[in-house]
C-alpha positions as CSV (number, residue, x, y, z in Angstrom):
1,M,118.6,128.4,141.1
2,T,117.9,125.5,143.0
3,G,121.1,124.8,144.4
4,L,121.1,121.4,142.6
5,P,123.8,120.4,140.8
6,A,124.5,120.9,137.4
7,P,122.0,119.4,135.0
8,P,123.7,116.4,132.9
9,A,123.7,116.3,129.3
10,M,121.1,114.8,127.2
11,P,121.7,111.4,126.1
12,A,122.5,110.7,122.3
13,M,119.9,109.6,120.1
14,P,119.5,106.1,119.7
15,A,121.0,104.3,116.4
16,M,118.0,103.4,114.9
17,P,117.7,104.3,111.1
18,A,113.8,103.9,110.8
19,L,113.5,106.9,113.0
20,R,113.4,110.4,113.3
21,W,113.5,111.7,116.2
22,R,112.1,115.9,116.9
23,A,109.8,118.4,118.7
24,P,106.4,118.0,118.0
25,T,104.1,120.4,116.6
26,R,100.2,120.8,116.6
27,D,100.3,119.1,113.1
28,D,101.7,115.9,114.9
29,V,98.3,115.7,117.0
30,P,96.6,112.9,115.1
31,A,99.8,110.9,114.6
32,W,100.0,111.6,118.5
33,Q,96.1,110.2,119.5
34,R,97.2,107.1,116.7
35,L,99.3,106.1,118.8
36,L,97.6,106.6,122.2
37,A,95.0,104.3,121.3
38,A,97.6,101.9,119.7
39,V,98.6,101.8,123.7
40,D,94.7,101.7,124.9
41,A,94.2,98.9,122.3
42,V,96.4,96.8,124.2
43,E,96.8,97.8,128.1
44,G,92.9,98.4,127.8
45,Q,91.8,101.4,130.0
46,G,89.5,103.0,127.2
47,E,90.6,106.5,127.8
48,V,92.2,107.8,124.8
49,P,92.4,111.9,124.4
50,D,91.1,113.4,121.7
51,D,92.9,115.8,119.2
52,E,91.2,118.8,121.1
53,E,92.9,117.5,124.9
54,L,96.2,117.2,123.1
55,A,96.5,120.0,120.9
56,D,95.7,121.9,124.5
57,E,99.3,120.7,125.6
58,F,100.3,123.2,123.3
59,D,99.3,125.7,124.8
60,T,100.3,126.1,128.1
61,A,102.9,128.7,129.9
62,W,104.6,125.9,132.2
63,T,105.8,123.5,129.3
64,D,107.3,124.1,125.6
65,P,107.3,121.6,123.7
66,R,110.4,123.0,121.7
67,R,112.6,122.1,124.4
68,D,110.4,119.7,126.7
69,A,109.0,116.7,124.5
70,L,110.4,114.8,122.1
71,F,108.6,112.6,119.4
72,G,110.1,109.9,117.3
73,F,108.6,109.1,113.6
74,D,108.7,106.1,110.9
75,D,109.7,107.2,107.7
76,N,105.7,106.8,107.2
77,G,105.3,109.6,109.7
78,S,103.6,107.4,112.3
79,L,104.2,108.4,115.5
80,L,106.4,105.3,117.3
81,A,107.3,107.3,120.8
82,F,107.3,110.3,122.5
83,G,108.3,111.8,125.7
84,W,107.0,115.0,127.3
85,V,108.2,116.6,130.4
86,Q,105.8,119.2,132.3
87,C,105.9,121.0,135.9
88,T,103.2,123.2,136.8
89,P,103.9,126.0,138.7
90,G,102.4,126.6,142.3
91,A,104.6,124.2,144.3
92,V,103.6,124.0,147.7
93,Q,105.4,120.8,149.3
94,L,107.9,119.8,146.4
95,H,108.7,120.5,142.9
96,R,107.2,117.7,140.8
97,V,108.7,117.3,137.7
98,R,106.4,115.1,135.6
99,L,107.5,112.9,133.0
100,W,105.4,111.1,130.5
101,G,106.0,109.0,127.7
102,E,105.1,105.7,125.4
103,V,106.0,103.1,123.0
104,H,104.1,101.5,120.0
105,P,103.6,97.8,121.4
106,E,104.9,96.7,118.3
107,W,108.1,98.4,119.6
108,R,108.5,97.6,122.7
109,R,111.6,95.6,123.9
110,R,114.1,97.3,121.6
111,G,115.4,100.0,124.2
112,L,113.0,102.8,122.8
113,G,111.7,103.0,126.5
114,R,115.1,103.0,128.3
115,F,116.0,105.9,126.0
116,L,113.2,107.7,126.6
117,L,113.2,107.4,130.2
118,A,116.8,108.6,129.7
119,W,116.2,111.3,128.0
120,L,112.9,112.3,129.9
121,Q,115.0,112.3,133.1
122,A,117.9,114.7,132.1
123,R,115.5,117.2,130.6
124,G,113.2,117.3,133.9
125,Q,117.1,117.4,135.6
126,Q,117.6,121.1,133.5
127,I,113.8,122.0,134.0
128,A,114.4,121.6,137.9
129,A,117.8,123.3,138.2
130,D,115.5,127.0,137.0
131,L,112.8,125.8,139.8
132,P,112.9,128.3,143.0
133,P,115.2,127.7,145.4
134,N,112.5,127.0,148.3
135,L,111.5,123.3,147.8
136,P,113.1,120.2,147.0
137,A,112.6,118.8,143.5
138,V,111.8,115.5,142.3
139,L,111.1,113.4,139.2
140,E,107.6,112.1,139.3
141,V,106.6,109.0,136.9
142,A,102.9,106.9,137.9
143,A,101.9,103.9,136.0
144,E,99.1,101.6,136.6
145,I,100.2,98.6,138.8
146,A,99.3,96.2,136.2
147,L,102.0,97.6,134.2
148,G,104.9,95.3,136.2
149,D,107.4,96.0,133.5
150,R,107.2,99.3,133.6
151,I,107.4,99.6,137.1
152,R,109.9,97.8,137.4
153,L,112.1,99.6,134.7
154,F,111.6,103.0,136.8
155,E,112.6,101.1,139.8
156,R,116.0,100.0,138.5
157,T,116.6,103.7,137.7
158,G,116.3,104.8,140.9
159,F,112.7,105.7,141.1
160,V,110.7,104.6,144.6
161,P,106.8,104.3,144.8
162,V,105.9,107.0,147.3
163,R,101.9,107.1,146.7
164,W,99.1,104.5,145.8
165,F,95.8,106.0,143.9
166,S,92.5,104.1,143.2
167,K,90.2,104.9,140.3
168,M,86.5,104.1,141.9
169,Q,83.1,104.0,140.3
170,R,79.9,103.4,141.0
171,D,77.3,102.1,138.4
172,L,74.2,103.9,138.1
173,R,72.2,101.6,136.0
174,A,71.2,99.3,138.3
175,A,70.0,101.2,141.0
176,T,69.0,104.9,141.4
177,A,71.8,107.3,143.7
178,A,70.2,107.6,146.8
179,H,69.3,110.4,148.2
180,V,71.6,111.9,150.9
181,A,70.3,114.8,153.3
182,L,71.5,117.8,153.6
183,P,73.1,119.2,156.3
184,A,71.4,121.8,158.7
185,G,72.2,125.7,156.8
186,I,73.7,124.0,153.6
187,S,72.7,124.6,150.1
188,I,73.5,123.0,146.8
189,R,73.3,125.2,144.0
190,P,74.9,124.5,140.4
191,W,78.2,125.9,139.3
192,S,78.2,129.0,136.9
193,P,80.8,130.8,135.2
194,D,80.4,133.6,138.1
195,D,81.6,131.3,140.3
196,D,84.9,130.5,138.7
197,E,87.4,132.6,140.4
198,T,85.5,132.1,143.7
199,T,86.1,128.1,142.9
200,R,89.4,128.0,142.2
201,I,90.2,130.0,145.5
202,A,88.4,127.7,147.7
203,H,90.0,124.4,146.2
204,N,93.5,126.2,147.0
205,L,92.1,126.6,150.5
206,A,90.5,122.8,150.7
207,F,93.7,120.7,149.4
208,A,96.7,123.1,150.8
209,G,96.9,120.2,153.5
210,H,97.4,117.4,150.9
211,W,100.0,115.2,149.5
212,G,101.8,116.9,146.5
213,T,99.5,119.9,146.4
214,T,99.5,122.9,144.2
215,S,98.1,126.1,144.5
216,V,96.5,126.6,141.3
217,E,97.2,129.7,139.6
218,A,94.3,130.9,137.3
219,Q,95.5,130.0,133.8
220,A,96.3,126.5,135.2
221,W,93.0,126.0,136.5
222,R,91.0,126.8,133.2
223,H,93.2,125.2,131.1
224,S,93.0,121.2,133.2
225,Y,89.4,122.3,134.6
226,T,87.0,125.0,134.0
227,G,88.1,125.5,130.3
228,A,88.8,122.2,129.4
229,G,86.8,120.7,127.1
230,H,85.5,117.9,129.0
231,F,84.8,119.8,131.9
232,R,80.7,119.8,132.5
233,P,78.9,122.8,134.4
234,D,75.8,120.6,134.4
235,L,77.7,118.0,136.7
236,S,79.4,120.7,138.7
237,L,77.3,121.9,142.2
238,L,79.0,124.3,145.1
239,A,77.4,123.8,148.6
240,Y,76.6,127.2,150.6
241,D,76.3,127.6,154.5
242,G,74.4,131.3,153.6
243,E,76.3,133.2,151.4
244,Q,79.5,131.5,152.2
245,L,80.9,128.6,149.9
246,A,81.5,125.7,151.9
247,G,82.7,123.5,149.5
248,Y,82.8,122.3,145.7
249,C,82.2,119.7,143.1
250,L,83.8,119.6,139.7
251,G,82.3,117.2,137.1
252,S,83.2,115.9,133.7
253,H,82.8,113.5,130.7
254,Y,85.1,112.4,128.2
255,L,82.6,111.7,125.0
256,Q,85.5,109.5,123.2
257,D,85.6,106.8,126.2
258,T,81.9,105.6,125.4
259,A,82.9,103.5,122.3
260,C,85.7,102.3,124.0
261,K,84.5,101.1,126.9
262,G,81.1,100.4,126.5
263,Y,79.6,102.4,128.9
264,S,79.1,106.3,129.2
265,E,81.4,107.7,132.6
266,G,80.3,110.9,134.7
267,W,83.7,112.0,136.3
268,I,83.8,113.8,139.8
269,D,87.4,115.6,139.2
270,R,87.5,117.2,142.4
271,L,85.9,117.7,145.3
272,G,86.6,119.6,148.4
273,T,85.2,121.3,151.4
274,L,86.8,124.1,152.8
275,P,88.4,124.0,156.7
276,A,85.8,125.9,158.4
277,F,83.0,123.6,157.4
278,R,84.5,119.9,157.3
279,R,82.7,117.3,159.8
280,R,79.4,118.8,158.8
281,G,78.4,116.5,156.2
282,V,79.0,118.9,153.2
283,G,81.0,116.2,151.1
284,T,78.9,113.5,151.4
285,A,76.1,116.2,150.8
286,L,77.9,117.4,147.6
287,L,78.9,113.8,146.6
288,G,75.3,112.5,146.6
289,A,74.0,115.4,144.7
290,A,76.7,114.8,142.0
291,L,75.5,111.6,141.9
292,G,72.1,112.5,141.1
293,A,73.3,115.1,138.3
294,I,75.5,112.3,136.4
295,A,72.3,109.8,136.5
296,D,70.0,112.4,135.6
297,A,72.7,113.3,132.5
298,G,71.8,109.9,131.1
299,L,75.2,108.7,132.0
300,D,75.9,105.1,133.2
301,V,78.7,105.2,135.4
302,A,80.0,107.8,138.1
303,S,84.0,107.5,138.3
304,L,86.4,109.5,140.6
305,M,90.1,109.0,141.5
306,V,90.9,108.8,145.2
307,D,94.9,108.9,147.1
308,T,94.5,106.0,149.3
309,G,96.8,107.6,151.8
310,N,94.6,110.6,152.2
311,A,93.7,111.5,156.0
312,S,90.3,112.6,155.4
313,G,88.5,110.0,155.0
314,A,87.7,111.0,151.5
315,L,88.1,106.6,150.8
316,A,85.4,105.7,153.9
317,L,83.1,108.5,152.4
318,Y,83.3,107.1,149.0
319,E,82.8,103.4,149.9
320,R,79.8,104.2,152.0
321,L,78.3,105.8,148.8
322,G,78.3,102.6,147.0
323,F,81.9,103.2,145.1
324,T,84.1,100.4,144.4
325,P,87.9,100.5,143.4
326,V,88.4,99.3,139.7
327,E,91.9,100.3,139.2
328,R,95.0,101.4,140.9
329,I,98.5,103.6,140.1
330,V,101.1,104.2,141.9
331,V,103.1,107.4,141.6
332,L,106.9,107.0,141.9
333,H,109.3,109.8,142.5
334,K,113.4,110.3,142.3
335,A,115.1,112.9,144.3
336,L,116.9,115.3,142.8
337,P,120.1,115.8,144.8
338,R,121.0,119.0,146.3
339,A,124.3,120.7,145.4
340,A,126.8,120.4,148.8
341,A,127.4,123.6,150.7
342,G,130.5,125.4,150.0
């Protein structure tokens, strides 16, 4: 036990005879994808997971959809709402129990969102009660800044904004990526599967002091990064000082987003420099090389996500290389109280 109070009872199902609530199975993936596409059609982000990405959610060792997810269907089998709770292992600073859910745009303002948030919080507290006791625990939600109604719902139920992130882009169609000179003694090499474990260890070292970091375990690393269907080895690079790994850059591409957005997008998913090699231009060199790789792959735009409170200077680096912000996301936390000592 973590020292948390006893978790609350799960809320009662809403009195909505048109919906049937149950845990999801893999057979629900197509309906889940259609719901997310309907949400995106209204919110206009052009980013909808494909069936493979959604099916991967059933393969993680740190979530059990039979207990941690709830789907609501109408009598025709259409998915109208869902909620999912996840808490990845390897917490360093605090346990972050993430709550995720959506309601079909045509079914909003009927109390479904409030119900799902109550269910997610209750299930999240049950999960938190079984986490190791060495760290504090929070419930975590996130929303794009444009979704004011959603943010206000979170705040009314006790969530507090704690961090802001920006999606940044650089259009590679207008001009070729500027050449970035390599620092003395540094070479850039393509990533290969033989480098996978070394890169994972380097990632944990590079992000050890960052806000909200987790020490990514091998299974989680391969599930979310190098084993994911969107991972692109040809967009992924390593920086070496002699034979010592100094930094890394992992790239990805979501093919299904191209039709929605009207342009192809290469993502810089993770960019890190090991502590011993900072202040030498390694990150700048990797980013410049990654822009070249994305352009060489025939992709139109380079994208990345940055923590605007990052003290490492990442935001300034991205701006120097021509990235501009296009979206903002706020992360909100609700601290889980500790039980009184007794």
